[in-house]
ROSE-4610 file (N, C-alpha, C; in Angstrom, 1 decimal, always signed):
// ROSE-4610
residu = [X/X/X/X/X/X/X/X/X/X/X/X/X/X/X/X/X/X/X/X/X/X/X/X/X/X/X/X/X/X/X/X/X/X/X/X/X/X/X/X/X/X/X/X/X/X/X/X/X/X/X/X/X/X/X/X/X/X/X/X/X/X/X/X/X/X/X/X/X/X/X/X/X/X/X/X/X/X/X/X/X/X/X/X/X/X/X/X/X/X/X/X/X/X/X/X/X/X/X/X/X/X/X/X/X/X/X/X/X/X/X/X/X/X/X/X/X/X/X/X/X/X/X/X/X/X/X/X/X/X/X/X/X/X/X/X/X/X/X/X/X/X/X/X/X/X/X/X/X/X/X/X/X/X/X/X/X/X/X/X/X/X/X/X/X/X/X/X/X/X/X/X/X/X/X/X/X/X/X/X/X/X/X/X/X/X/X/X/X/X/X/X/X/X/X/X/X/X]
num = [1/1/1/2/2/2/3/3/3/4/4/4/5/5/5/6/6/6/7/7/7/8/8/8/9/9/9/10/10/10/11/11/11/12/12/12/13/13/13/14/14/14/15/15/15/16/16/16/17/17/17/18/18/18/19/19/19/20/20/20/21/21/21/22/22/22/23/23/23/24/24/24/25/25/25/26/26/26/27/27/27/28/28/28/29/29/29/30/30/30/31/31/31/32/32/32/33/33/33/34/34/34/35/35/35/36/36/36/37/37/37/38/38/38/39/39/39/40/40/40/41/41/41/42/42/42/43/43/43/44/44/44/45/45/45/46/46/46/47/47/47/48/48/48/49/49/49/50/50/50/51/51/51/52/52/52/53/53/53/54/54/54/55/55/55/56/56/56/57/57/57/58/58/58/59/59/59/60/60/60/61/61/61/62/62/62/63/63/63/64/64/64/65/65/65/66/66/66]
x = [+7.8/+8.4/+7.6/+8.3/+7.6/+7.1/+6.1/+5.5/+6.6/+7.5/+8.5/+9.5/+9.9/+10.7/+10.0/+8.7/+8.0/+7.9/+7.7/+7.6/+8.9/+10.0/+11.3/+11.7/+11.3/+11.6/+10.8/+9.5/+8.7/+9.2/+9.7/+10.3/+11.5/+12.4/+13.6/+13.2/+12.3/+11.9/+11.2/+10.4/+9.8/+10.9/+11.8/+12.9/+13.7/+14.0/+14.8/+14.0/+12.7/+11.8/+11.8/+11.7/+11.6/+12.9/+14.0/+15.3/+15.6/+15.0/+15.2/+14.7/+15.5/+15.1/+15.2/+15.5/+15.6/+14.3/+13.2/+12.0/+11.3/+11.8/+11.2/+11.0/+12.0/+11.8/+10.8/+10.7/+9.6/+8.2/+8.1/+6.8/+6.4/+7.4/+7.2/+6.8/+7.4/+7.0/+5.6/+5.2/+3.9/+2.9/+3.2/+2.3/+2.1/+3.2/+3.2/+2.4/+2.6/+1.8/+0.3/+0.0/-1.4/-2.0/-1.3/-1.8/-2.0/-1.0/-1.2/-2.4/-2.6/-3.8/-5.1/-5.1/-6.3/-6.6/-5.5/-5.7/-6.1/-5.6/-6.0/-7.4/-7.9/-9.2/-10.2/-9.7/-10.5/-10.7/-9.7/-9.8/-10.1/-10.3/-10.5/-11.8/-12.8/-14.0/-13.9/-13.2/-13.0/-12.0/-11.0/-9.9/-10.5/-11.4/-12.0/-12.8/-13.5/-14.3/-13.4/-12.3/-11.4/-10.7/-10.3/-9.6/-10.6/-11.8/-12.8/-13.1/-13.2/-13.4/-12.2/-11.0/-9.8/-9.8/-10.1/-10.0/-11.2/-12.3/-13.5/-13.1/-12.4/-11.9/-10.9/-10.0/-9.0/-9.7/-10.7/-11.4/-12.2/-12.8/-13.5/-12.6/-11.4/-10.4/-9.8/-9.7/-9.1/-10.0/-9.4/-10.2/-10.7/-11.9/-12.5/-11.7/-11.7/-11.0/-11.6/-12.8/-13.5/-13.4]
y = [-27.2/-25.9/-25.0/-24.4/-23.5/-22.3/-21.6/-20.4/-19.3/-19.2/-18.2/-18.4/-19.6/-19.9/-19.5/-19.9/-19.6/-18.1/-17.3/-15.8/-15.3/-15.7/-15.2/-15.6/-16.8/-17.2/-16.4/-16.1/-15.2/-13.8/-13.3/-11.9/-11.9/-12.9/-12.9/-13.0/-13.8/-13.9/-12.6/-12.0/-10.7/-9.7/-9.6/-8.7/-8.9/-10.1/-10.4/-10.0/-10.3/-9.9/-8.4/-7.6/-6.2/-5.6/-6.2/-5.7/-6.1/-7.1/-7.6/-6.6/-6.1/-5.1/-5.6/-6.9/-7.4/-7.3/-7.7/-7.7/-6.3/-5.3/-4.1/-3.4/-3.4/-2.7/-3.4/-4.7/-5.4/-5.0/-4.9/-4.5/-3.1/-2.2/-0.8/-0.7/-1.4/-1.4/-1.9/-2.9/-3.4/-2.4/-1.7/-0.7/+0.4/+0.9/+2.0/+1.5/+0.3/-0.2/-0.2/-0.6/-0.7/+0.7/+1.7/+3.0/+3.6/+3.3/+3.8/+3.2/+1.9/+1.2/+1.8/+2.2/+2.8/+4.2/+4.9/+6.3/+6.1/+5.2/+5.0/+4.6/+3.7/+3.3/+4.4/+5.2/+6.4/+7.4/+7.7/+8.7/+8.1/+6.9/+6.3/+6.8/+7.1/+7.6/+9.0/+9.8/+11.2/+11.3/+10.5/+10.4/+9.9/+8.9/+8.4/+9.4/+10.2/+11.3/+12.3/+12.7/+13.7/+13.1/+11.9/+11.3/+11.1/+10.7/+10.6/+12.0/+13.0/+14.4/+14.8/+14.5/+14.9/+14.2/+12.8/+12.1/+12.5/+12.9/+13.4/+14.7/+15.6/+16.8/+16.6/+15.6/+15.3/+14.7/+13.8/+13.2/+14.3/+15.2/+16.3/+17.2/+17.4/+18.3/+17.7/+16.3/+15.7/+15.7/+15.9/+15.9/+14.4/+14.4/+13.1/+12.4/+11.1/+10.3/+10.2/+10.6/+10.5/+11.7]
z = [+32.7/+32.8/+33.8/+34.6/+35.6/+34.9/+35.6/+35.1/+34.9/+35.9/+35.9/+34.7/+34.4/+33.3/+32.0/+31.9/+30.7/+30.5/+31.5/+31.4/+31.0/+31.6/+31.2/+29.8/+29.3/+28.0/+27.0/+27.3/+26.5/+26.4/+27.5/+27.5/+26.7/+26.7/+25.9/+24.4/+24.1/+22.7/+22.1/+22.9/+22.6/+22.4/+23.3/+23.2/+21.9/+21.6/+20.4/+19.1/+19.2/+18.1/+17.9/+18.9/+18.8/+18.3/+18.6/+18.1/+16.7/+16.2/+14.8/+13.8/+12.9/+12.0/+10.5/+10.3/+8.9/+8.1/+8.7/+7.9/+7.9/+8.5/+8.7/+7.3/+6.4/+5.2/+4.3/+4.3/+3.5/+4.0/+5.3/+5.9/+5.6/+5.6/+5.3/+3.8/+2.9/+1.5/+1.3/+2.0/+1.9/+2.4/+3.5/+4.0/+3.0/+2.4/+1.4/+0.2/-0.3/-1.4/-1.1/+0.1/+0.5/+0.5/+1.0/+1.1/-0.3/-1.2/-2.6/-3.2/-3.0/-3.6/-3.1/-1.8/-1.2/-1.8/-2.0/-2.6/-4.1/-4.8/-6.2/-6.3/-5.5/-5.4/-5.1/-4.1/-3.7/-4.8/-5.6/-6.6/-8.0/-8.2/-9.5/-10.2/-9.5/-10.2/-10.7/-9.8/-10.3/-11.4/-11.3/-12.3/-13.6/-13.6/-14.8/-15.5/-14.8/-15.4/-16.1/-15.5/-16.1/-17.3/-17.3/-18.4/-19.6/-19.3/-20.4/-21.0/-20.2/-20.8/-21.7/-21.2/-22.0/-23.4/-23.4/-24.6/-25.5/-25.0/-25.8/-26.5/-25.8/-26.4/-27.5/-27.2/-28.3/-29.5/-29.3/-30.4/-31.2/-30.5/-31.2/-32.0/-31.5/-32.2/-33.4/-33.5/-34.6/-35.8/-37.0/-38.2/-38.5/-39.1/-39.3/-40.5/-40.5/-41.5/-42.8/-43.0/-44.3/-45.2]
């Protein structure tokens, strides 16, 4: 196959790939899920401290069982 045919064939395939929108929503959902995971990991230590403080206050406010 000549170089010119190879280039034309590659251009046609790239053009078809760029116009294909079927997999776009799946990729978008994967990107959103990854961003949410990064945010959760980033805030997990500060969230953990707040949740621990809330449950400690609840535990202190409850009457003892004995």
